ZAMIKE-76666 format. One record per residue: residue number from 1; x, y, z of N, C-alpha, C in turn; residue in one letter. Coordinates in steps of 0.001 Angstrom, whole numbers. Atoms other than C-alpha are relative to their C-alpha. Layout:
<rs>
+-----+---------+---------+---------+---------+----------+---------+---------+---------+---------+-----+
|   n |  n.east | n.north |    n.up | ca.east | ca.north |   ca.up |  c.east | c.north |    c.up | res |
+-----+---------+---------+---------+---------+----------+---------+---------+---------+---------+-----+
| NUM |       X |       Y |       Z |       X |        Y |       Z |       X |       Y |       Z |   A |
...
+-----+---------+---------+---------+---------+----------+---------+---------+---------+---------+-----+
</rs>
This chain:
<rs>
+-----+---------+---------+---------+---------+----------+---------+---------+---------+---------+-----+
|   n |  n.east | n.north |    n.up | ca.east | ca.north |   ca.up |  c.east | c.north |    c.up | res |
+-----+---------+---------+---------+---------+----------+---------+---------+---------+---------+-----+
|   1 |     -79 |    1451 |    -102 |    9136 |     6778 |    8545 |    1246 |    -474 |    -721 |   X |
|   2 |   -1233 |     457 |     616 |   12327 |     4871 |    7817 |     275 |   -1447 |     374 |   X |
|   3 |    -556 |    1311 |    -344 |   13942 |     1454 |    7701 |    1515 |     117 |     -99 |   X |
|   4 |   -1454 |    -101 |     -65 |   17587 |      979 |    8568 |     626 |   -1387 |      18 |   X |
|   5 |    -757 |    1255 |     102 |   19778 |    -1941 |    7468 |    -912 |   -1219 |     208 |   X |
|   6 |    1012 |    1034 |    -199 |   16710 |    -4173 |    7215 |     381 |   -1282 |    -738 |   X |
|   7 |    -154 |    1320 |     610 |   17038 |    -7895 |    6530 |   -1224 |    -828 |     356 |   X |
|   8 |    1215 |     780 |    -204 |   13974 |   -10105 |    6069 |     110 |   -1294 |    -791 |   X |
|   9 |      28 |    1303 |     675 |   13707 |   -13814 |    5253 |   -1446 |    -440 |    -200 |   X |
|  10 |    1329 |     548 |     270 |   10709 |   -15582 |    3739 |     171 |   -1456 |    -386 |   X |
|  11 |    -157 |    1437 |     199 |   10399 |   -19363 |    3929 |    1482 |    -402 |       2 |   X |
|  12 |   -1395 |     351 |    -187 |   14018 |   -19474 |    5012 |     981 |     635 |    -960 |   X |
|  13 |    -882 |    -633 |     986 |   15378 |   -17488 |    2086 |     129 |    1495 |     292 |   X |
|  14 |    -224 |   -1435 |    -194 |   16937 |   -14028 |    2427 |    -605 |     768 |   -1170 |   X |
|  15 |     682 |    -763 |    1049 |   14685 |   -11634 |     490 |     412 |    1466 |      40 |   X |
|  16 |    -460 |   -1374 |    -187 |   15571 |    -8200 |    1911 |    1361 |     -53 |     673 |   X |
|  17 |   -1356 |      82 |    -505 |   19251 |    -7581 |    2547 |     589 |    1395 |     215 |   X |
|  18 |    -662 |   -1256 |    -358 |   20705 |    -4570 |    4382 |    -613 |    1189 |    -738 |   X |
|  19 |     733 |   -1041 |     736 |   18050 |    -2235 |    2963 |    -314 |    1174 |     931 |   X |
|  20 |     307 |   -1220 |    -748 |   17738 |     1359 |    4174 |    -695 |     994 |    -918 |   X |
|  21 |     652 |   -1080 |     744 |   15331 |     4058 |    3002 |    -891 |     788 |     939 |   X |
|  22 |     873 |    -866 |    -787 |   13119 |     6866 |    4239 |   -1189 |     411 |    -842 |   X |
|  23 |    1211 |    -466 |     654 |    9535 |     7762 |    3370 |    -436 |    1307 |     639 |   X |
|  24 |     395 |   -1307 |    -494 |    8255 |    11319 |    3667 |   -1511 |      64 |     189 |   X |
|  25 |    1443 |     -64 |    -261 |    4822 |    12042 |    5205 |    -728 |     846 |   -1033 |   X |
|  26 |     836 |    -758 |     920 |    2015 |    13250 |    2984 |     401 |    -110 |   -1448 |   X |
|  27 |    -464 |     194 |    1368 |    3624 |    11894 |    -192 |    -445 |   -1366 |    -521 |   X |
|  28 |     192 |    1304 |     622 |    3048 |     9064 |   -2649 |    1369 |    -534 |    -389 |   X |
|  29 |   -1294 |     616 |     269 |    6066 |     6767 |   -2738 |    -224 |   -1318 |    -719 |   X |
|  30 |     121 |    1223 |     789 |    6526 |     3960 |   -5260 |    1174 |    -921 |     266 |   X |
|  31 |   -1017 |    1047 |     -37 |    8410 |      687 |   -4934 |    -197 |    -848 |   -1246 |   X |
|  32 |     103 |     789 |    1226 |    9106 |     -982 |   -8277 |    1227 |    -898 |    -117 |   X |
|  33 |   -1111 |     915 |     203 |   11318 |    -3803 |   -9434 |    -482 |   -1288 |    -619 |   X |
|  34 |     377 |    1280 |     602 |   11370 |    -7246 |  -11038 |    -795 |    -865 |     973 |   X |
|  35 |     668 |     973 |    -855 |    9230 |   -10093 |   -9740 |    1011 |    -650 |     933 |   X |
|  36 |    -878 |     622 |    -968 |   10736 |   -11500 |   -6575 |    1087 |     896 |     546 |   X |
|  37 |   -1057 |    -915 |    -451 |   12811 |    -8390 |   -5884 |     -76 |     298 |    1493 |   X |
|  38 |     145 |    -253 |   -1428 |   11394 |    -8023 |   -2354 |    -981 |    1101 |     348 |   X |
|  39 |     920 |   -1117 |    -253 |    8732 |    -5319 |   -2731 |   -1086 |    -376 |    1005 |   X |
|  40 |    1066 |     435 |    -909 |    5909 |    -7246 |   -1065 |     565 |    -352 |    1371 |   X |
|  41 |    -635 |     347 |   -1276 |    8252 |    -8598 |    1607 |     292 |    1246 |     815 |   X |
|  42 |    -280 |   -1251 |    -696 |    9292 |    -5057 |    2463 |   -1276 |     601 |     577 |   X |
|  43 |    1262 |    -544 |    -499 |    5683 |    -3869 |    2743 |    -521 |    -811 |    1179 |   X |
|  44 |     495 |     842 |   -1094 |    4748 |    -6843 |    4927 |     824 |     188 |    1267 |   X |
|  45 |    -831 |    -245 |   -1180 |    7695 |    -6203 |    7225 |    -376 |    1320 |     667 |   X |
|  46 |     393 |   -1305 |    -548 |    6742 |    -2546 |    7631 |   -1391 |     -87 |     640 |   X |
|  47 |    1352 |     144 |    -532 |    3108 |    -3569 |    8194 |    -120 |    -953 |    1165 |   X |
|  48 |      23 |     870 |   -1161 |    4063 |    -6018 |   10942 |    -331 |   -1447 |    -287 |   X |
|  49 |     361 |    1379 |     335 |    3210 |    -9202 |    9044 |    1200 |    -929 |     -77 |   X |
|  50 |   -1230 |     783 |      -7 |    6828 |   -10363 |    8776 |     973 |     628 |     981 |   X |
|  51 |    -962 |    -491 |    -981 |    9467 |   -10085 |   11486 |    1398 |      36 |    -615 |   X |
|  52 |   -1366 |     -68 |     541 |   12878 |    -8827 |   10290 |     965 |    -840 |     825 |   X |
|  53 |   -1048 |     713 |    -725 |   15928 |   -10866 |   11184 |    1103 |     964 |     430 |   X |
|  54 |    -975 |   -1028 |    -382 |   18001 |    -7687 |   11419 |    -541 |    1349 |    -458 |   X |
|  55 |     381 |   -1348 |     402 |   17603 |    -3918 |   11180 |   -1143 |     567 |     819 |   X |
|  56 |    1025 |    -721 |    -755 |   15104 |    -1378 |   12475 |   -1021 |     628 |    -942 |   X |
|  57 |    1068 |    -715 |     697 |   11799 |      115 |   11337 |    -508 |    1075 |     948 |   X |
|  58 |     399 |   -1105 |    -856 |   10962 |     3547 |   12725 |   -1227 |     701 |    -567 |   X |
|  59 |    1190 |    -746 |     376 |    7591 |     5280 |   12668 |    -276 |    1040 |    1072 |   X |
|  60 |     222 |   -1112 |    -936 |    7112 |     8701 |   14265 |     954 |     -91 |    1200 |   X |
|  61 |   -1028 |      39 |   -1026 |   10344 |     8205 |   16205 |      40 |   -1261 |     836 |   X |
|  62 |      74 |    1228 |    -795 |    9417 |     4760 |   17589 |     424 |   -1205 |    -836 |   X |
|  63 |    -366 |    1250 |     668 |   10996 |     1426 |   16663 |   -1184 |    -952 |      94 |   X |
|  64 |    1221 |     811 |      12 |    8131 |     -851 |   15597 |     225 |   -1410 |    -534 |   X |
|  65 |    -229 |    1271 |     702 |    9835 |    -3904 |   14058 |    -348 |   -1229 |     833 |   X |
|  66 |     351 |    1153 |    -836 |    9009 |    -6156 |   17054 |   -1462 |       2 |     434 |   X |
|  67 |    1391 |     -97 |    -435 |    5393 |    -5064 |   17496 |    -890 |    -984 |    -758 |   X |
|  68 |     973 |     824 |     720 |    2481 |    -7404 |   16674 |    -797 |     855 |    -982 |   X |
|  69 |     716 |    -713 |    1062 |     322 |    -6514 |   13682 |    -995 |     997 |     558 |   X |
|  70 |    1052 |    -893 |    -488 |   -2516 |    -5042 |   15718 |     568 |    1268 |     615 |   X |
|  71 |    -629 |   -1200 |    -549 |    -123 |    -2664 |   17475 |     503 |     906 |   -1119 |   X |
|  72 |    -428 |    -796 |    1148 |    1303 |    -1552 |   14118 |   -1203 |     728 |    -600 |   X |
|  73 |    1225 |    -618 |     513 |   -2254 |     -911 |   12877 |    -464 |    1117 |     928 |   X |
|  74 |     430 |   -1016 |    -972 |   -3101 |      975 |   16073 |     832 |    1275 |    -123 |   X |
|  75 |    -866 |   -1175 |     132 |    -152 |     3286 |   15450 |    -220 |     745 |   -1312 |   X |
|  76 |     375 |    -754 |    1192 |   -1503 |     4166 |   12032 |     557 |    -517 |   -1310 |   X |
|  77 |    -528 |     586 |    1232 |     -35 |     1774 |    9440 |    -925 |   -1129 |    -441 |   X |
|  78 |     920 |    1015 |     513 |   -2360 |     -309 |    7256 |     565 |    -601 |   -1276 |   X |
|  79 |    -456 |     727 |    1186 |   -1215 |    -2963 |    4773 |   -1216 |    -476 |    -785 |   X |
|  80 |    1086 |     404 |     885 |   -3565 |    -3498 |    1809 |     576 |   -1002 |    -992 |   X |
|  81 |    -682 |    1025 |     785 |   -2630 |    -6819 |     170 |    -414 |     -25 |   -1460 |   X |
|  82 |     311 |     225 |    1410 |   -2530 |    -7697 |   -3502 |   -1309 |    -773 |    -117 |   X |
|  83 |    1284 |     671 |     182 |   -5976 |    -8721 |   -4716 |   -1106 |     592 |     840 |   X |
|  84 |     955 |    -722 |    -829 |   -7698 |    -6850 |   -1888 |   -1304 |    -781 |     191 |   X |
|  85 |    1163 |     859 |    -168 |  -10126 |    -9581 |    -799 |   -1029 |     604 |     960 |   X |
|  86 |    1086 |    -405 |    -879 |  -13516 |    -8817 |     727 |    -545 |   -1233 |     719 |   X |
|  87 |     745 |    1082 |    -630 |  -15673 |   -10918 |    3060 |   -1319 |    -122 |    -755 |   X |
|  88 |    1106 |      -4 |     961 |  -18218 |   -11991 |     423 |   -1384 |    -192 |     601 |   X |
|  89 |    1309 |     259 |    -599 |  -21012 |   -13150 |    2745 |    -408 |    1064 |    1014 |   X |
|  90 |     331 |   -1124 |    -866 |  -20955 |    -9911 |    4744 |    -372 |    1192 |    -872 |   X |
|  91 |     399 |   -1183 |     761 |  -22543 |    -6660 |    3644 |    1161 |     972 |    -135 |   X |
|  92 |    -998 |   -1052 |     157 |  -20549 |    -3677 |    2481 |     222 |     695 |    1344 |   X |
|  93 |    -110 |    -685 |   -1285 |  -21297 |    -1967 |    5795 |     752 |    -861 |    1008 |   X |
|  94 |    -675 |     889 |    -946 |  -20176 |    -5004 |    7806 |    1482 |    -123 |    -324 |   X |
|  95 |   -1406 |      32 |     388 |  -16951 |    -5223 |    5802 |     725 |    1236 |     512 |   X |
|  96 |    -629 |   -1242 |    -450 |  -16218 |    -1597 |    6611 |     132 |      24 |    1523 |   X |
|  97 |     -48 |      -4 |   -1468 |  -17052 |    -2027 |   10296 |    1109 |    -903 |     528 |   X |
|  98 |   -1104 |     874 |    -404 |  -14551 |    -4896 |   10516 |    1311 |     784 |      26 |   X |
|  99 |   -1227 |    -787 |      60 |  -11851 |    -2415 |    9539 |     198 |     922 |    1179 |   X |
| 100 |    -103 |    -903 |   -1149 |  -12619 |     -275 |   12583 |      13 |    -698 |    1334 |   X |
| 101 |     134 |     799 |   -1222 |  -12374 |    -3064 |   15153 |     863 |     483 |    1150 |   X |
| 102 |    -884 |    -433 |   -1080 |   -9516 |    -1461 |   17112 |    -529 |    1226 |     736 |   X |
| 103 |     565 |   -1196 |    -626 |  -11521 |     1700 |   17848 |   -1458 |     120 |    -424 |   X |
| 104 |    1400 |      62 |     409 |  -15236 |     1005 |   17686 |    -720 |    1337 |     190 |   X |
| 105 |     648 |   -1300 |    -214 |  -16120 |     4449 |   19018 |     198 |     928 |   -1189 |   X |
| 106 |    -275 |    -867 |    1141 |  -14591 |     6000 |   15913 |    -655 |    -456 |   -1285 |   X |
| 107 |     586 |     545 |    1222 |  -16571 |     3873 |   13450 |    -952 |     966 |    -699 |   X |
| 108 |     938 |    -888 |     719 |  -19395 |     6380 |   12730 |     687 |    1118 |    -774 |   X |
| 109 |    -663 |   -1112 |     688 |  -17060 |     9263 |   11874 |     835 |    -512 |   -1170 |   X |
| 110 |    -804 |     539 |    1094 |  -14796 |     7060 |    9765 |    -877 |    -527 |   -1126 |   X |
| 111 |     939 |     400 |    1040 |  -17762 |     5583 |    7943 |    -399 |    1194 |    -852 |   X |
| 112 |     401 |   -1207 |     725 |  -18852 |     9089 |    7036 |    1117 |     454 |    -944 |   X |
| 113 |   -1129 |    -413 |     838 |  -15372 |     9846 |    5708 |     163 |    -938 |   -1197 |   X |
| 114 |    -126 |     967 |    1093 |  -15187 |     6631 |    3664 |   -1115 |     207 |   -1017 |   X |
| 115 |    1121 |    -193 |     915 |  -18648 |     7258 |    2193 |     131 |    1307 |    -788 |   X |
| 116 |    -215 |   -1247 |     742 |  -17611 |    10789 |    1250 |    1011 |    -213 |   -1132 |   X |
| 117 |   -1000 |     311 |    1030 |  -14662 |     9337 |    -713 |    -575 |    -960 |   -1042 |   X |
| 118 |     578 |    1032 |     878 |  -16596 |     6376 |   -2151 |   -1525 |      -1 |     148 |   X |
| 119 |    1463 |     -59 |    -171 |  -20280 |     7377 |   -2436 |    -707 |   -1255 |    -504 |   X |
| 120 |     646 |    1213 |     492 |  -21035 |     4192 |   -4391 |     -60 |   -1083 |    1070 |   X |
| 121 |      52 |     961 |   -1102 |  -20238 |     2189 |   -1263 |   -1166 |     316 |     937 |   X |
| 122 |    1151 |    -356 |    -827 |  -22843 |     4128 |     689 |   -1300 |    -455 |    -660 |   X |
| 123 |    1192 |     425 |     723 |  -25400 |     3385 |   -2010 |    -233 |   -1499 |     115 |   X |
| 124 |      97 |    1463 |     -49 |  -24651 |     -337 |   -1685 |     346 |    -561 |    1373 |   X |
| 125 |    -478 |     423 |   -1311 |  -23974 |     -542 |    2043 |    -705 |   -1236 |     538 |   X |
| 126 |     718 |    1197 |    -443 |  -26622 |    -3258 |    2564 |     210 |   -1189 |    -933 |   X |
| 127 |    -246 |    1058 |     980 |  -25448 |    -5298 |    -433 |    1107 |    -930 |     483 |   X |
| 128 |   -1080 |     925 |    -330 |  -23407 |    -8457 |     118 |    1230 |     339 |    -836 |   X |
| 129 |   -1226 |    -401 |     690 |  -19782 |    -7714 |    -764 |     299 |    -905 |   -1192 |   X |
| 130 |    -255 |     924 |    1091 |  -19621 |   -10819 |   -2945 |    -801 |     294 |   -1255 |   X |
| 131 |     825 |    -358 |    1149 |  -22258 |    -9317 |   -5231 |     501 |    1257 |    -707 |   X |
| 132 |    -554 |   -1193 |     630 |  -20178 |    -6230 |   -6032 |     854 |    -380 |   -1201 |   X |
| 133 |    -935 |     207 |    1101 |  -18199 |    -5872 |   -9239 |    1420 |     -49 |     549 |   X |
| 134 |   -1383 |      78 |    -441 |  -14474 |    -6489 |   -9081 |     560 |    1359 |     396 |   X |
| 135 |    -474 |   -1341 |    -325 |  -13753 |    -2760 |   -9136 |    -590 |     523 |    1288 |   X |
| 136 |     647 |    -442 |   -1238 |  -16279 |    -2056 |   -6385 |     581 |    -728 |    1207 |   X |
| 137 |    -630 |     730 |   -1101 |  -14736 |    -4791 |   -4251 |    1356 |     601 |     339 |   X |
| 138 |   -1294 |    -635 |    -230 |  -11363 |    -3109 |   -4695 |    -177 |    1297 |     803 |   X |
| 139 |     279 |   -1224 |    -748 |  -12823 |      201 |   -3494 |    -394 |    -328 |    1437 |   X |
| 140 |     430 |     393 |   -1345 |  -14433 |    -1595 |    -546 |    1197 |    -388 |     868 |   X |
| 141 |   -1166 |     409 |    -783 |  -11127 |    -3128 |     538 |     848 |    1198 |     389 |   X |
| 142 |    -729 |   -1219 |    -331 |   -9430 |      241 |     353 |    -743 |     779 |    1081 |   X |
| 143 |     803 |    -669 |   -1020 |  -12302 |     1778 |    2316 |     122 |    -677 |    1349 |   X |
| 144 |    -142 |     748 |   -1257 |  -12021 |     -971 |    4933 |    1332 |     333 |     673 |   X |
| 145 |   -1301 |    -368 |    -565 |   -8333 |     -108 |    5383 |     -41 |    1388 |     623 |   X |
| 146 |     105 |   -1357 |    -542 |   -9252 |     3538 |    5934 |    -752 |      33 |    1327 |   X |
| 147 |     783 |      31 |   -1236 |  -11560 |     2494 |    8772 |     865 |    -129 |    1246 |   X |
| 148 |    -894 |      75 |   -1160 |   -8541 |     1921 |   11030 |     614 |    1357 |     325 |   X |
| 149 |    -559 |   -1329 |    -232 |   -7669 |     5619 |   10769 |    1487 |      78 |    -254 |   X |
| 150 |   -1448 |      67 |     229 |   -4254 |     5077 |    9164 |     615 |    1360 |    -327 |   X |
| 151 |    -824 |   -1111 |     486 |   -1532 |     7658 |    8663 |     796 |    -426 |   -1226 |   X |
| 152 |    -769 |     560 |    1107 |     282 |     5356 |    6235 |    -779 |   -1170 |    -585 |   X |
| 153 |     597 |    1130 |     711 |   -1260 |     3046 |    3613 |    1073 |    -684 |    -828 |   X |
| 154 |    -932 |     807 |     771 |     893 |      248 |    2207 |    -816 |    -773 |   -1031 |   X |
| 155 |     838 |     561 |    1058 |    -708 |     -669 |   -1131 |     812 |    -946 |    -871 |   X |
| 156 |    -737 |    1009 |     749 |     481 |    -3905 |   -2727 |    -727 |    -291 |   -1310 |   X |
| 157 |     536 |     209 |    1350 |    -217 |    -3942 |   -6497 |   -1477 |     401 |    -101 |   X |
| 158 |    1409 |    -403 |     -31 |   -3441 |    -1891 |   -6223 |    -663 |      72 |   -1374 |   X |
| 159 |     594 |    -132 |    1333 |   -3909 |    -1609 |  -10019 |    -171 |   -1344 |    -700 |   X |
| 160 |      80 |    1319 |     603 |   -3853 |    -5364 |  -10624 |   -1417 |    -298 |    -485 |   X |
| 161 |    1278 |     393 |     567 |   -6696 |    -6293 |  -12981 |   -1006 |    1106 |    -195 |   X |
| 162 |     942 |   -1107 |     132 |   -8271 |    -2831 |  -13059 |     -88 |     479 |   -1448 |   X |
| 163 |     185 |    -618 |    1311 |   -9725 |    -1297 |  -16202 |     661 |    1374 |       5 |   X |
| 164 |    -571 |   -1355 |      44 |   -8225 |     2003 |  -17417 |    -855 |    1024 |     755 |   X |
| 165 |     870 |    -960 |    -700 |  -11269 |     3848 |  -16035 |     183 |    -105 |    1512 |   X |
| 166 |    -177 |     166 |   -1434 |  -10886 |     2341 |  -12557 |    1419 |     341 |     441 |   X |
| 167 |   -1369 |    -406 |    -310 |   -7136 |     2859 |  -12678 |      75 |    1509 |     191 |   X |
| 168 |      37 |   -1458 |    -129 |   -7742 |     6567 |  -13260 |    -696 |     407 |    1287 |   X |
| 169 |     723 |    -295 |   -1240 |  -10221 |     6548 |  -10385 |     903 |    -230 |    1204 |   X |
| 170 |    -904 |     272 |   -1105 |   -7639 |     4968 |   -8100 |    1078 |    1065 |     112 |   X |
| 171 |    -972 |   -1091 |     -37 |   -5091 |     7591 |   -9094 |    -605 |    1226 |     679 |   X |
| 172 |     669 |   -1159 |    -593 |   -7574 |    10318 |   -8190 |    -210 |    -202 |    1499 |   X |
| 173 |     216 |     302 |   -1415 |   -8388 |     8593 |   -4900 |    1298 |     123 |     783 |   X |
| 174 |   -1292 |     -93 |    -678 |   -4715 |     8321 |   -4003 |     387 |    1451 |     243 |   X |
| 175 |    -304 |   -1420 |    -168 |   -4240 |    12033 |   -4592 |    -902 |     639 |    1056 |   X |
| 176 |     921 |    -540 |   -1000 |   -7331 |    12812 |   -2500 |     423 |    -411 |    1409 |   X |
| 177 |    -459 |     464 |   -1303 |   -6005 |    10690 |     364 |    1270 |     726 |     417 |   X |
| 178 |   -1216 |    -741 |    -301 |   -2624 |    12385 |     133 |    -338 |    1417 |     457 |   X |
| 179 |     407 |   -1354 |    -386 |   -4380 |    15759 |     339 |    -540 |      39 |    1423 |   X |
| 180 |     492 |      90 |   -1373 |   -5908 |    14564 |    3613 |    1127 |    -272 |     994 |   X |
| 181 |   -1147 |     174 |    -877 |   -2405 |    14020 |    4990 |     523 |   -1420 |     116 |   X |
| 182 |    -482 |    1373 |     -60 |   -1982 |    10285 |    4412 |    1278 |    -162 |    -825 |   X |
| 183 |   -1169 |     419 |     754 |    1298 |     8793 |    3277 |    -346 |   -1295 |    -715 |   X |
| 184 |     304 |    1194 |     785 |     883 |     6245 |     480 |    1292 |    -608 |    -529 |   X |
| 185 |   -1146 |     740 |     516 |    3485 |     3611 |    -321 |    -557 |   -1095 |    -895 |   X |
| 186 |     611 |     870 |     994 |    2600 |     1739 |   -3507 |    1064 |    -861 |    -655 |   X |
| 187 |    -893 |     933 |     679 |    4339 |    -1366 |   -4829 |    -795 |    -768 |   -1043 |   X |
| 188 |     711 |     803 |     979 |    3513 |    -3362 |   -7923 |     718 |    -126 |   -1320 |   X |
| 189 |    -562 |     295 |    1311 |    4150 |    -4532 |  -11445 |    -397 |    1021 |   -1067 |   X |
| 190 |     435 |   -1007 |     972 |    2299 |    -1706 |  -13212 |     898 |    1229 |     133 |   X |
| 191 |   -1072 |    -947 |    -294 |    5499 |      303 |  -13238 |    -321 |    1404 |    -506 |   X |
| 192 |     246 |   -1325 |     563 |    4525 |     3159 |  -15573 |   -1128 |     706 |     747 |   X |
| 193 |    1129 |    -594 |    -726 |    1182 |     3732 |  -13821 |     427 |     503 |    1370 |   X |
| 194 |    -402 |    -348 |   -1359 |    2797 |     3762 |  -10402 |     981 |    1171 |      11 |   X |
| 195 |   -1041 |   -1029 |     -39 |    5818 |     5915 |  -11225 |    -498 |    1365 |    -462 |   X |
| 196 |     474 |   -1287 |     508 |    3936 |     8590 |  -13157 |    -693 |     817 |    1080 |   X |
| 197 |     704 |    -727 |   -1054 |    1958 |     9462 |  -10034 |     750 |      91 |    1311 |   X |
| 198 |    -749 |      65 |   -1250 |    4727 |     9061 |   -7444 |     870 |    1228 |     219 |   X |
| 199 |    -871 |   -1118 |    -363 |    6439 |    11928 |   -5653 |    1446 |    -482 |     157 |   X |
| 200 |   -1312 |     596 |    -217 |    9337 |     9652 |   -4720 |     -97 |   -1478 |    -364 |   X |
| 201 |      45 |    1392 |     424 |   10273 |     6214 |   -6027 |    1338 |    -682 |     268 |   X |
| 202 |   -1177 |     820 |    -245 |   12706 |     3394 |   -5321 |     -65 |   -1238 |    -882 |   X |
| 203 |    -128 |    1239 |     746 |   13897 |      588 |   -7566 |     623 |   -1038 |     923 |   X |
| 204 |    -468 |    1082 |    -862 |   14289 |    -2672 |   -5633 |     490 |   -1142 |    -881 |   X |
| 205 |    -570 |    1134 |     718 |   16577 |    -5376 |   -7002 |     690 |    -920 |     997 |   X |
| 206 |    -600 |    1019 |    -863 |   17454 |    -8566 |   -5149 |      94 |     470 |    1448 |   X |
| 207 |      91 |    -383 |   -1395 |   16359 |    -7094 |   -1844 |     745 |    1253 |     385 |   X |
| 208 |    -733 |   -1230 |    -290 |   18312 |    -3851 |   -2159 |    -542 |    1146 |    -847 |   X |
| 209 |     364 |   -1187 |     763 |   17595 |     -284 |   -3296 |    1146 |     335 |    -941 |   X |
| 210 |   -1058 |    -286 |     972 |   19491 |      405 |   -6510 |    -162 |    1365 |    -668 |   X |
| 211 |     240 |   -1333 |     546 |   17887 |     3665 |   -7704 |   -1070 |     691 |     833 |   X |
| 212 |    1059 |    -772 |    -660 |   15811 |     6445 |   -6169 |    -116 |    1370 |    -643 |   X |
| 213 |     233 |   -1323 |     558 |   14303 |     9741 |   -7231 |   -1476 |     221 |    -228 |   X |
| 214 |    1405 |    -235 |     333 |   11017 |    11363 |   -8299 |    -501 |   -1058 |    -986 |   X |
| 215 |     532 |    1076 |     823 |    8712 |     8836 |   -9967 |     192 |     174 |   -1495 |   X |
| 216 |    -163 |    -173 |    1447 |    8640 |    10314 |  -13493 |    1464 |     -23 |    -442 |   X |
| 217 |   -1429 |       0 |     336 |   12415 |    10794 |  -13410 |     551 |   -1429 |      -3 |   X |
| 218 |    -462 |    1382 |     -62 |   12997 |     7195 |  -12363 |    -508 |    -805 |   -1195 |   X |
| 219 |     604 |     731 |    1125 |   10672 |     5977 |  -15124 |     855 |      84 |   -1259 |   X |
| 220 |    -801 |    -180 |    1208 |   12991 |     7353 |  -17792 |    1469 |    -377 |     187 |   X |
| 221 |   -1401 |     337 |    -249 |   16231 |     6131 |  -16182 |     397 |   -1212 |    -846 |   X |
| 222 |    -420 |    1099 |     888 |   18199 |     3881 |  -18580 |      84 |   -1356 |     691 |   X |
| 223 |    -136 |    1291 |    -681 |   18875 |     1224 |  -15948 |   -1368 |    -613 |     260 |   X |
| 224 |    1354 |     523 |    -226 |   15220 |      881 |  -14985 |    -618 |    -460 |   -1309 |   X |
| 225 |     528 |     381 |    1298 |   14254 |      830 |  -18651 |     579 |   -1333 |    -461 |   X |
| 226 |    -669 |    1219 |     466 |   16778 |    -1921 |  -19317 |    -519 |   -1242 |     706 |   X |
| 227 |     368 |    1208 |    -732 |   15641 |    -4289 |  -16567 |   -1504 |    -251 |      34 |   X |
| 228 |    1442 |     185 |    -105 |   11879 |    -3658 |  -16613 |    -731 |     125 |   -1331 |   X |
| 229 |     675 |    -207 |    1282 |   11068 |    -2633 |  -20201 |     861 |    -408 |   -1181 |   X |
| 230 |    -911 |     403 |    1073 |   13914 |    -4211 |  -22197 |     526 |    1193 |    -802 |   X |
| 231 |    -541 |   -1191 |     647 |   15109 |     -699 |  -22925 |    -988 |     817 |    -795 |   X |
| 232 |    1018 |    -738 |     772 |   11848 |      402 |  -24546 |    -886 |     810 |     933 |   X |
| 233 |     856 |    -844 |    -825 |    9928 |     3319 |  -23088 |   -1425 |    -519 |     -61 |   X |
| 234 |    1369 |     494 |     -24 |    6403 |     2293 |  -21935 |    -926 |     974 |    -697 |   X |
+-----+---------+---------+---------+---------+----------+---------+---------+---------+---------+-----+
</rs>
């Protein structure tokens, strides 16, 4: 998967400018940078929620930048937004079934897979989603994204508001999904958490890539330290 010379505007302002990068399948890739750098805009463009004004987005050899969201999802790309909202008046099971709307015949097998990853969701499948704890709702939203059968998950700030225990659980889940062949692209403000577990990472500044490399290596780079940690190691 790659983007080439991508430019994206949001509310009339240029956010992504002539950005090019490549993501490798079966890896965890991190996008980090200051607030407003363009991380979320980039994920939304790749996920089909924003239309680029210039450039190309390629997935499995096909240009997808002009496709509607549902076609992007059908091809195997799922965007998981910051906050990961559930449908509170629907049960856990109903929330998960919504995620499989593009291929209803595949719902039973995907449910079984999601329940194998998140057994606590199976235990609460008849419970209203609004009655779950915040951490359980986060797992449910991730499970709902898996119901579309994605090859690529675009995770926007997945550790936001999580306790250290749930953060560790999410790290383990990400590794388990990668072992199943999924590509994970994670963006967010929890820079140290994200980079320590990333195979590849990119620093985004003012809509451009300014650094790249393995996550732990990028974490210790002086430039990243200067702009994100005031020069102090996390």
